[in-house]
PyMOL Python script that loads the backbone (N, CA, C, O; Angstrom):
from pymol import cmd

cmd.read_pdbstr("""\
ATOM      1  N   UNK A   1     -17.929 100.608 -58.051  1.00  0.00           N
ATOM      2  CA  UNK A   1     -19.645 100.712 -57.906  1.00  0.00           C
ATOM      3  C   UNK A   1     -20.102 101.572 -59.186  1.00  0.00           C
ATOM      4  O   UNK A   1     -21.029 101.110 -59.851  1.00  0.00           O
ATOM      5  N   UNK A   2     -19.631 102.557 -59.505  1.00  0.00           N
ATOM      6  CA  UNK A   2     -20.238 103.231 -60.547  1.00  0.00           C
ATOM      7  C   UNK A   2     -20.142 102.464 -61.870  1.00  0.00           C
ATOM      8  O   UNK A   2     -21.133 102.473 -62.599  1.00  0.00           O
ATOM      9  N   UNK A   3     -19.134 101.857 -62.215  1.00  0.00           N
ATOM     10  CA  UNK A   3     -19.177 101.040 -63.270  1.00  0.00           C
ATOM     11  C   UNK A   3     -20.179  99.906 -63.390  1.00  0.00           C
ATOM     12  O   UNK A   3     -20.647  99.611 -64.490  1.00  0.00           O
ATOM     13  N   UNK A   4     -20.564  99.172 -62.120  1.00  0.00           N
ATOM     14  CA  UNK A   4     -21.550  98.299 -62.014  1.00  0.00           C
ATOM     15  C   UNK A   4     -22.828  98.936 -62.254  1.00  0.00           C
ATOM     16  O   UNK A   4     -23.697  98.302 -62.852  1.00  0.00           O
ATOM     17  N   UNK A   5     -23.039 100.105 -61.859  1.00  0.00           N
ATOM     18  CA  UNK A   5     -24.446 100.742 -61.952  1.00  0.00           C
ATOM     19  C   UNK A   5     -24.675 101.012 -63.677  1.00  0.00           C
ATOM     20  O   UNK A   5     -25.723 100.868 -64.307  1.00  0.00           O
ATOM     21  N   UNK A   6     -23.415 101.419 -64.159  1.00  0.00           N
ATOM     22  CA  UNK A   6     -23.589 101.740 -65.764  1.00  0.00           C
ATOM     23  C   UNK A   6     -23.806 100.599 -66.563  1.00  0.00           C
ATOM     24  O   UNK A   6     -24.521 100.626 -67.565  1.00  0.00           O
ATOM     25  N   UNK A   7     -23.096  99.399 -66.074  1.00  0.00           N
ATOM     26  CA  UNK A   7     -23.488  98.388 -66.974  1.00  0.00           C
ATOM     27  C   UNK A   7     -24.779  97.651 -66.916  1.00  0.00           C
ATOM     28  O   UNK A   7     -25.055  96.637 -67.558  1.00  0.00           O
ATOM     29  N   UNK A   8     -25.540  98.289 -66.063  1.00  0.00           N
ATOM     30  CA  UNK A   8     -27.166  97.618 -65.897  1.00  0.00           C
ATOM     31  C   UNK A   8     -28.019  98.406 -66.899  1.00  0.00           C
ATOM     32  O   UNK A   8     -29.188  98.686 -66.634  1.00  0.00           O
ATOM     33  N   UNK A   9     -27.450  98.753 -68.017  1.00  0.00           N
ATOM     34  CA  UNK A   9     -28.255  99.519 -69.037  1.00  0.00           C
ATOM     35  C   UNK A   9     -28.941  98.535 -69.779  1.00  0.00           C
ATOM     36  O   UNK A   9     -29.939  98.944 -70.373  1.00  0.00           O
ATOM     37  N   UNK A  10     -28.643  97.285 -69.898  1.00  0.00           N
ATOM     38  CA  UNK A  10     -29.653  96.303 -70.491  1.00  0.00           C
ATOM     39  C   UNK A  10     -30.851  96.016 -69.838  1.00  0.00           C
ATOM     40  O   UNK A  10     -31.788  95.444 -70.396  1.00  0.00           O
ATOM     41  N   UNK A  11     -30.858  96.353 -68.791  1.00  0.00           N
ATOM     42  CA  UNK A  11     -32.019  95.969 -67.946  1.00  0.00           C
ATOM     43  C   UNK A  11     -33.146  96.856 -68.514  1.00  0.00           C
ATOM     44  O   UNK A  11     -32.826  97.986 -68.880  1.00  0.00           O
ATOM     45  N   UNK A  12     -34.429  96.467 -68.627  1.00  0.00           N
ATOM     46  CA  UNK A  12     -35.315  97.236 -69.221  1.00  0.00           C
ATOM     47  C   UNK A  12     -36.686  97.093 -68.371  1.00  0.00           C
ATOM     48  O   UNK A  12     -37.238  96.000 -68.237  1.00  0.00           O
ATOM     49  N   UNK A  13     -37.132  98.157 -67.872  1.00  0.00           N
ATOM     50  CA  UNK A  13     -38.299  97.953 -66.855  1.00  0.00           C
ATOM     51  C   UNK A  13     -39.345  98.898 -67.649  1.00  0.00           C
ATOM     52  O   UNK A  13     -39.044 100.091 -67.610  1.00  0.00           O
ATOM     53  N   UNK A  14     -40.485  98.584 -68.340  1.00  0.00           N
ATOM     54  CA  UNK A  14     -41.165  99.347 -69.097  1.00  0.00           C
ATOM     55  C   UNK A  14     -42.115 100.269 -68.081  1.00  0.00           C
ATOM     56  O   UNK A  14     -42.306  99.972 -66.901  1.00  0.00           O
ATOM     57  N   UNK A  15     -42.647 101.380 -68.712  1.00  0.00           N
ATOM     58  CA  UNK A  15     -43.558 102.099 -67.716  1.00  0.00           C
ATOM     59  C   UNK A  15     -44.875 101.528 -67.647  1.00  0.00           C
ATOM     60  O   UNK A  15     -45.587 101.588 -66.645  1.00  0.00           O
ATOM     61  N   UNK A  16     -45.261 100.841 -68.986  1.00  0.00           N
ATOM     62  CA  UNK A  16     -46.628 100.174 -68.983  1.00  0.00           C
ATOM     63  C   UNK A  16     -46.397  98.502 -68.583  1.00  0.00           C
ATOM     64  O   UNK A  16     -45.855  97.622 -69.253  1.00  0.00           O
ATOM     65  N   UNK A  17     -46.936  98.444 -67.425  1.00  0.00           N
ATOM     66  CA  UNK A  17     -46.579  97.121 -66.677  1.00  0.00           C
ATOM     67  C   UNK A  17     -47.383  96.205 -67.180  1.00  0.00           C
ATOM     68  O   UNK A  17     -47.189  95.073 -66.736  1.00  0.00           O
ATOM     69  N   UNK A  18     -48.441  96.352 -68.163  1.00  0.00           N
ATOM     70  CA  UNK A  18     -49.326  95.447 -68.790  1.00  0.00           C
ATOM     71  C   UNK A  18     -48.330  94.295 -69.725  1.00  0.00           C
ATOM     72  O   UNK A  18     -48.609  93.123 -69.976  1.00  0.00           O
ATOM     73  N   UNK A  19     -47.250  94.973 -70.079  1.00  0.00           N
ATOM     74  CA  UNK A  19     -46.422  93.828 -70.813  1.00  0.00           C
ATOM     75  C   UNK A  19     -45.951  92.855 -70.067  1.00  0.00           C
ATOM     76  O   UNK A  19     -45.344  91.962 -70.656  1.00  0.00           O
ATOM     77  N   UNK A  20     -46.088  92.779 -68.742  1.00  0.00           N
ATOM     78  CA  UNK A  20     -45.759  91.676 -67.580  1.00  0.00           C
ATOM     79  C   UNK A  20     -46.909  90.581 -67.949  1.00  0.00           C
ATOM     80  O   UNK A  20     -46.560  89.439 -68.251  1.00  0.00           O
ATOM     81  N   UNK A  21     -48.088  90.895 -67.925  1.00  0.00           N
ATOM     82  CA  UNK A  21     -49.326  89.955 -68.008  1.00  0.00           C
ATOM     83  C   UNK A  21     -49.013  88.719 -68.933  1.00  0.00           C
ATOM     84  O   UNK A  21     -49.160  87.637 -68.363  1.00  0.00           O
ATOM     85  N   UNK A  22     -48.665  88.674 -70.071  1.00  0.00           N
ATOM     86  CA  UNK A  22     -48.298  87.501 -70.835  1.00  0.00           C
ATOM     87  C   UNK A  22     -47.363  86.587 -70.424  1.00  0.00           C
ATOM     88  O   UNK A  22     -47.479  85.373 -70.588  1.00  0.00           O
ATOM     89  N   UNK A  23     -46.257  87.245 -69.791  1.00  0.00           N
ATOM     90  CA  UNK A  23     -45.216  86.575 -69.213  1.00  0.00           C
ATOM     91  C   UNK A  23     -45.713  85.929 -67.815  1.00  0.00           C
ATOM     92  O   UNK A  23     -45.275  84.838 -67.451  1.00  0.00           O
ATOM     93  N   UNK A  24     -46.559  86.588 -67.126  1.00  0.00           N
ATOM     94  CA  UNK A  24     -46.797  86.149 -65.880  1.00  0.00           C
ATOM     95  C   UNK A  24     -48.157  84.921 -66.234  1.00  0.00           C
ATOM     96  O   UNK A  24     -48.315  83.964 -65.476  1.00  0.00           O
ATOM     97  N   UNK A  25     -48.806  85.073 -67.129  1.00  0.00           N
ATOM     98  CA  UNK A  25     -49.642  83.843 -67.629  1.00  0.00           C
ATOM     99  C   UNK A  25     -48.997  82.682 -68.032  1.00  0.00           C
ATOM    100  O   UNK A  25     -49.410  81.554 -67.762  1.00  0.00           O
ATOM    101  N   UNK A  26     -47.903  82.950 -68.729  1.00  0.00           N
ATOM    102  CA  UNK A  26     -47.141  81.888 -69.332  1.00  0.00           C
ATOM    103  C   UNK A  26     -46.349  81.236 -68.144  1.00  0.00           C
ATOM    104  O   UNK A  26     -46.256  80.010 -68.186  1.00  0.00           O
ATOM    105  N   UNK A  27     -45.865  81.781 -67.270  1.00  0.00           N
ATOM    106  CA  UNK A  27     -45.033  80.971 -66.073  1.00  0.00           C
ATOM    107  C   UNK A  27     -46.226  80.525 -65.394  1.00  0.00           C
ATOM    108  O   UNK A  27     -46.127  79.395 -64.916  1.00  0.00           O
ATOM    109  N   UNK A  28     -47.283  81.093 -65.232  1.00  0.00           N
ATOM    110  CA  UNK A  28     -48.241  80.405 -64.299  1.00  0.00           C
ATOM    111  C   UNK A  28     -48.730  79.004 -65.036  1.00  0.00           C
ATOM    112  O   UNK A  28     -48.889  77.962 -64.401  1.00  0.00           O
ATOM    113  N   UNK A  29     -48.934  79.116 -66.383  1.00  0.00           N
ATOM    114  CA  UNK A  29     -49.322  78.000 -67.047  1.00  0.00           C
ATOM    115  C   UNK A  29     -48.072  76.860 -66.919  1.00  0.00           C
ATOM    116  O   UNK A  29     -48.345  75.704 -66.596  1.00  0.00           O
ATOM    117  N   UNK A  30     -46.926  77.207 -67.150  1.00  0.00           N
ATOM    118  CA  UNK A  30     -45.875  76.264 -67.124  1.00  0.00           C
ATOM    119  C   UNK A  30     -45.666  75.635 -65.606  1.00  0.00           C
ATOM    120  O   UNK A  30     -45.403  74.451 -65.399  1.00  0.00           O
ATOM    121  N   UNK A  31     -45.795  76.431 -64.801  1.00  0.00           N
ATOM    122  CA  UNK A  31     -45.753  76.031 -63.211  1.00  0.00           C
ATOM    123  C   UNK A  31     -46.847  74.750 -63.192  1.00  0.00           C
ATOM    124  O   UNK A  31     -46.595  73.605 -62.814  1.00  0.00           O
ATOM    125  N   UNK A  32     -47.975  75.195 -63.640  1.00  0.00           N
ATOM    126  CA  UNK A  32     -49.190  74.186 -63.289  1.00  0.00           C
ATOM    127  C   UNK A  32     -48.842  72.916 -64.434  1.00  0.00           C
ATOM    128  O   UNK A  32     -49.181  71.781 -64.098  1.00  0.00           O
ATOM    129  N   UNK A  33     -48.297  73.069 -65.522  1.00  0.00           N
ATOM    130  CA  UNK A  33     -47.908  71.787 -66.269  1.00  0.00           C
ATOM    131  C   UNK A  33     -46.896  71.088 -65.456  1.00  0.00           C
ATOM    132  O   UNK A  33     -47.044  69.890 -65.216  1.00  0.00           O
ATOM    133  N   UNK A  34     -45.892  71.735 -65.018  1.00  0.00           N
ATOM    134  CA  UNK A  34     -44.773  71.195 -64.290  1.00  0.00           C
ATOM    135  C   UNK A  34     -45.416  70.476 -63.021  1.00  0.00           C
ATOM    136  O   UNK A  34     -44.997  69.334 -62.833  1.00  0.00           O
ATOM    137  N   UNK A  35     -46.244  70.893 -62.234  1.00  0.00           N
ATOM    138  CA  UNK A  35     -46.823  70.438 -61.192  1.00  0.00           C
ATOM    139  C   UNK A  35     -47.599  69.242 -61.548  1.00  0.00           C
ATOM    140  O   UNK A  35     -47.344  68.181 -60.978  1.00  0.00           O
ATOM    141  N   UNK A  36     -48.530  69.314 -62.445  1.00  0.00           N
ATOM    142  CA  UNK A  36     -49.210  67.934 -62.931  1.00  0.00           C
ATOM    143  C   UNK A  36     -48.587  66.933 -63.502  1.00  0.00           C
ATOM    144  O   UNK A  36     -49.010  65.777 -63.471  1.00  0.00           O
ATOM    145  N   UNK A  37     -47.369  67.353 -64.157  1.00  0.00           N
ATOM    146  CA  UNK A  37     -46.436  66.181 -64.505  1.00  0.00           C
ATOM    147  C   UNK A  37     -45.765  65.546 -63.518  1.00  0.00           C
ATOM    148  O   UNK A  37     -45.613  64.325 -63.504  1.00  0.00           O
ATOM    149  N   UNK A  38     -45.274  66.422 -62.536  1.00  0.00           N
ATOM    150  CA  UNK A  38     -44.636  65.773 -61.344  1.00  0.00           C
ATOM    151  C   UNK A  38     -45.422  64.866 -60.603  1.00  0.00           C
ATOM    152  O   UNK A  38     -44.986  63.806 -60.152  1.00  0.00           O
ATOM    153  N   UNK A  39     -46.863  65.377 -60.444  1.00  0.00           N
ATOM    154  CA  UNK A  39     -47.668  64.331 -59.673  1.00  0.00           C
ATOM    155  C   UNK A  39     -47.861  63.123 -60.696  1.00  0.00           C
ATOM    156  O   UNK A  39     -47.734  61.973 -60.277  1.00  0.00           O
ATOM    157  N   UNK A  40     -48.117  63.332 -61.812  1.00  0.00           N
ATOM    158  CA  UNK A  40     -48.314  61.789 -62.546  1.00  0.00           C
ATOM    159  C   UNK A  40     -47.055  61.052 -62.789  1.00  0.00           C
ATOM    160  O   UNK A  40     -47.086  59.833 -62.958  1.00  0.00           O
ATOM    161  N   UNK A  41     -46.091  61.636 -62.813  1.00  0.00           N
ATOM    162  CA  UNK A  41     -44.731  60.912 -62.740  1.00  0.00           C
ATOM    163  C   UNK A  41     -44.544  59.955 -61.496  1.00  0.00           C
ATOM    164  O   UNK A  41     -44.102  58.812 -61.613  1.00  0.00           O
ATOM    165  N   UNK A  42     -44.970  60.599 -60.132  1.00  0.00           N
ATOM    166  CA  UNK A  42     -44.800  60.008 -59.089  1.00  0.00           C
ATOM    167  C   UNK A  42     -45.821  58.926 -58.909  1.00  0.00           C
ATOM    168  O   UNK A  42     -45.561  57.911 -58.262  1.00  0.00           O
ATOM    169  N   UNK A  43     -46.924  59.126 -59.450  1.00  0.00           N
ATOM    170  CA  UNK A  43     -48.082  58.282 -59.187  1.00  0.00           C
ATOM    171  C   UNK A  43     -47.684  56.924 -60.165  1.00  0.00           C
ATOM    172  O   UNK A  43     -47.862  55.787 -59.726  1.00  0.00           O
ATOM    173  N   UNK A  44     -47.199  57.135 -61.360  1.00  0.00           N
ATOM    174  CA  UNK A  44     -46.901  56.212 -62.282  1.00  0.00           C
ATOM    175  C   UNK A  44     -45.698  55.660 -61.700  1.00  0.00           C
ATOM    176  O   UNK A  44     -45.641  54.431 -61.721  1.00  0.00           O
ATOM    177  N   UNK A  45     -44.737  56.271 -61.193  1.00  0.00           N
ATOM    178  CA  UNK A  45     -43.455  55.474 -60.465  1.00  0.00           C
ATOM    179  C   UNK A  45     -43.660  54.644 -59.464  1.00  0.00           C
ATOM    180  O   UNK A  45     -42.985  53.620 -59.354  1.00  0.00           O
ATOM    181  N   UNK A  46     -44.794  55.032 -58.443  1.00  0.00           N
ATOM    182  CA  UNK A  46     -45.446  54.329 -57.610  1.00  0.00           C
ATOM    183  C   UNK A  46     -46.072  52.900 -58.098  1.00  0.00           C
ATOM    184  O   UNK A  46     -45.655  51.832 -57.648  1.00  0.00           O
ATOM    185  N   UNK A  47     -47.182  53.000 -59.127  1.00  0.00           N
ATOM    186  CA  UNK A  47     -47.533  51.746 -59.560  1.00  0.00           C
ATOM    187  C   UNK A  47     -46.544  51.223 -60.314  1.00  0.00           C
ATOM    188  O   UNK A  47     -46.786  50.022 -60.434  1.00  0.00           O
ATOM    189  N   UNK A  48     -45.372  51.567 -60.988  1.00  0.00           N
ATOM    190  CA  UNK A  48     -44.527  50.664 -61.440  1.00  0.00           C
ATOM    191  C   UNK A  48     -43.782  49.941 -60.470  1.00  0.00           C
ATOM    192  O   UNK A  48     -43.324  48.857 -60.832  1.00  0.00           O
ATOM    193  N   UNK A  49     -43.583  50.307 -59.371  1.00  0.00           N
ATOM    194  CA  UNK A  49     -42.774  49.845 -58.245  1.00  0.00           C
ATOM    195  C   UNK A  49     -43.687  48.933 -57.630  1.00  0.00           C
ATOM    196  O   UNK A  49     -43.150  47.949 -57.120  1.00  0.00           O
ATOM    197  N   UNK A  50     -44.876  49.007 -57.552  1.00  0.00           N
ATOM    198  CA  UNK A  50     -45.967  48.027 -56.981  1.00  0.00           C
ATOM    199  C   UNK A  50     -45.863  46.789 -57.891  1.00  0.00           C
ATOM    200  O   UNK A  50     -45.882  45.647 -57.433  1.00  0.00           O
ATOM    201  N   UNK A  51     -45.756  47.056 -59.137  1.00  0.00           N
ATOM    202  CA  UNK A  51     -45.754  45.992 -60.088  1.00  0.00           C
ATOM    203  C   UNK A  51     -44.540  45.151 -60.013  1.00  0.00           C
ATOM    204  O   UNK A  51     -44.599  43.929 -60.156  1.00  0.00           O
ATOM    205  N   UNK A  52     -43.448  45.788 -59.792  1.00  0.00           N
ATOM    206  CA  UNK A  52     -41.986  45.376 -59.701  1.00  0.00           C
ATOM    207  C   UNK A  52     -42.039  44.459 -58.676  1.00  0.00           C
ATOM    208  O   UNK A  52     -41.661  43.307 -58.890  1.00  0.00           O
ATOM    209  N   UNK A  53     -42.570  44.892 -57.281  1.00  0.00           N
ATOM    210  CA  UNK A  53     -42.676  43.992 -56.352  1.00  0.00           C
ATOM    211  C   UNK A  53     -43.401  42.953 -56.394  1.00  0.00           C
ATOM    212  O   UNK A  53     -43.167  42.030 -55.614  1.00  0.00           O
ATOM    213  N   UNK A  54     -44.307  42.889 -57.198  1.00  0.00           N
ATOM    214  CA  UNK A  54     -45.227  41.556 -57.279  1.00  0.00           C
ATOM    215  C   UNK A  54     -44.445  40.760 -58.270  1.00  0.00           C
ATOM    216  O   UNK A  54     -44.278  39.580 -57.961  1.00  0.00           O
ATOM    217  N   UNK A  55     -43.992  41.119 -59.266  1.00  0.00           N
ATOM    218  CA  UNK A  55     -43.018  40.182 -60.103  1.00  0.00           C
ATOM    219  C   UNK A  55     -41.953  39.700 -59.166  1.00  0.00           C
ATOM    220  O   UNK A  55     -41.762  38.485 -59.203  1.00  0.00           O
ATOM    221  N   UNK A  56     -41.216  40.400 -58.329  1.00  0.00           N
ATOM    222  CA  UNK A  56     -40.100  40.047 -57.497  1.00  0.00           C
ATOM    223  C   UNK A  56     -40.692  38.842 -56.658  1.00  0.00           C
ATOM    224  O   UNK A  56     -40.101  37.764 -56.594  1.00  0.00           O
ATOM    225  N   UNK A  57     -41.886  39.085 -56.023  1.00  0.00           N
ATOM    226  CA  UNK A  57     -42.361  38.097 -55.143  1.00  0.00           C
ATOM    227  C   UNK A  57     -42.612  36.831 -55.802  1.00  0.00           C
ATOM    228  O   UNK A  57     -42.201  35.754 -55.372  1.00  0.00           O
ATOM    229  N   UNK A  58     -43.354  37.001 -56.946  1.00  0.00           N
ATOM    230  CA  UNK A  58     -43.665  35.854 -57.638  1.00  0.00           C
ATOM    231  C   UNK A  58     -42.390  35.023 -58.249  1.00  0.00           C
ATOM    232  O   UNK A  58     -42.477  33.832 -58.548  1.00  0.00           O
ATOM    233  N   UNK A  59     -41.290  35.740 -58.386  1.00  0.00           N
ATOM    234  CA  UNK A  59     -40.149  35.101 -59.085  1.00  0.00           C
ATOM    235  C   UNK A  59     -39.349  34.282 -57.878  1.00  0.00           C
ATOM    236  O   UNK A  59     -38.658  33.275 -58.038  1.00  0.00           O
ATOM    237  N   UNK A  60     -39.610  34.947 -56.678  1.00  0.00           N
ATOM    238  CA  UNK A  60     -38.891  34.406 -55.397  1.00  0.00           C
ATOM    239  C   UNK A  60     -39.803  33.115 -55.014  1.00  0.00           C
ATOM    240  O   UNK A  60     -39.187  32.225 -54.427  1.00  0.00           O
ATOM    241  N   UNK A  61     -40.836  32.944 -55.199  1.00  0.00           N
ATOM    242  CA  UNK A  61     -41.736  31.886 -54.931  1.00  0.00           C
ATOM    243  C   UNK A  61     -41.574  30.896 -55.906  1.00  0.00           C
ATOM    244  O   UNK A  61     -41.578  29.733 -55.503  1.00  0.00           O
ATOM    245  N   UNK A  62     -41.412  31.136 -57.270  1.00  0.00           N
ATOM    246  CA  UNK A  62     -41.100  30.126 -58.143  1.00  0.00           C
ATOM    247  C   UNK A  62     -39.808  29.510 -57.960  1.00  0.00           C
ATOM    248  O   UNK A  62     -39.660  28.307 -58.173  1.00  0.00           O
ATOM    249  N   UNK A  63     -38.781  30.316 -57.545  1.00  0.00           N
ATOM    250  CA  UNK A  63     -37.453  29.788 -57.354  1.00  0.00           C
ATOM    251  C   UNK A  63     -37.415  28.912 -56.063  1.00  0.00           C
ATOM    252  O   UNK A  63     -36.744  27.880 -56.026  1.00  0.00           O
ATOM    253  N   UNK A  64     -38.151  29.350 -55.010  1.00  0.00           N
ATOM    254  CA  UNK A  64     -38.293  28.468 -53.819  1.00  0.00           C
ATOM    255  C   UNK A  64     -39.072  27.195 -54.031  1.00  0.00           C
ATOM    256  O   UNK A  64     -38.824  26.216 -53.327  1.00  0.00           O
ATOM    257  N   UNK A  65     -40.090  27.156 -55.054  1.00  0.00           N
ATOM    258  CA  UNK A  65     -40.675  25.876 -55.440  1.00  0.00           C
ATOM    259  C   UNK A  65     -39.756  24.983 -56.037  1.00  0.00           C
ATOM    260  O   UNK A  65     -39.787  23.774 -55.806  1.00  0.00           O
ATOM    261  N   UNK A  66     -38.678  25.694 -57.037  1.00  0.00           N
ATOM    262  CA  UNK A  66     -37.847  24.755 -57.835  1.00  0.00           C
ATOM    263  C   UNK A  66     -37.006  24.160 -56.990  1.00  0.00           C
ATOM    264  O   UNK A  66     -36.769  22.956 -57.085  1.00  0.00           O
ATOM    265  N   UNK A  67     -36.371  25.056 -55.916  1.00  0.00           N
ATOM    266  CA  UNK A  67     -35.242  24.435 -54.970  1.00  0.00           C
ATOM    267  C   UNK A  67     -35.951  23.235 -54.132  1.00  0.00           C
ATOM    268  O   UNK A  67     -35.352  22.166 -54.022  1.00  0.00           O
ATOM    269  N   UNK A  68     -37.120  23.403 -53.592  1.00  0.00           N
ATOM    270  CA  UNK A  68     -37.735  22.411 -53.037  1.00  0.00           C
ATOM    271  C   UNK A  68     -38.065  21.042 -53.743  1.00  0.00           C
ATOM    272  O   UNK A  68     -38.059  19.964 -53.148  1.00  0.00           O
ATOM    273  N   UNK A  69     -38.316  21.186 -54.907  1.00  0.00           N
ATOM    274  CA  UNK A  69     -38.456  20.097 -56.095  1.00  0.00           C
ATOM    275  C   UNK A  69     -37.241  19.282 -56.267  1.00  0.00           C
ATOM    276  O   UNK A  69     -37.234  18.051 -56.287  1.00  0.00           O
ATOM    277  N   UNK A  70     -35.929  20.264 -56.426  1.00  0.00           N
ATOM    278  CA  UNK A  70     -34.834  19.501 -56.493  1.00  0.00           C
ATOM    279  C   UNK A  70     -34.396  18.825 -55.529  1.00  0.00           C
ATOM    280  O   UNK A  70     -33.793  17.758 -55.656  1.00  0.00           O
ATOM    281  N   UNK A  71     -34.744  19.568 -54.120  1.00  0.00           N
ATOM    282  CA  UNK A  71     -34.300  18.815 -52.975  1.00  0.00           C
ATOM    283  C   UNK A  71     -35.021  17.509 -52.648  1.00  0.00           C
ATOM    284  O   UNK A  71     -34.480  16.694 -51.900  1.00  0.00           O
ATOM    285  N   UNK A  72     -36.167  17.291 -53.157  1.00  0.00           N
ATOM    286  CA  UNK A  72     -36.951  16.075 -53.090  1.00  0.00           C
ATOM    287  C   UNK A  72     -36.377  15.020 -54.141  1.00  0.00           C
ATOM    288  O   UNK A  72     -36.511  13.819 -53.906  1.00  0.00           O
ATOM    289  N   UNK A  73     -35.877  15.366 -55.045  1.00  0.00           N
ATOM    290  CA  UNK A  73     -35.274  14.365 -56.075  1.00  0.00           C
ATOM    291  C   UNK A  73     -33.888  13.925 -55.838  1.00  0.00           C
ATOM    292  O   UNK A  73     -33.330  13.011 -56.445  1.00  0.00           O
ATOM    293  N   UNK A  74     -33.328  14.724 -54.810  1.00  0.00           N
ATOM    294  CA  UNK A  74     -32.105  14.225 -54.308  1.00  0.00           C
ATOM    295  C   UNK A  74     -31.947  13.445 -53.265  1.00  0.00           C
ATOM    296  O   UNK A  74     -30.820  13.080 -52.932  1.00  0.00           O
TER     297      UNK A  74
END
""", "prot")
cmd.dss("prot")
cmd.show_as("cartoon", "prot")
cmd.util.cbc("prot")
cmd.orient("prot")
């Protein structure tokens, strides 16, 4: 246990806590960027899924029409 405590010398906790302010601001900024990026990605993904659904429905309708036309000719 004593060796573990001695190896923690690399940790630095400054007496002047104002040095934490830039890091806190940067972390807050990064969290905001990530939050809005995540919202944008979800919105964009839902939009693309809706477009893909429309394309799939259109392709299936066209396939069904072709099948009906081929059945009439036979």
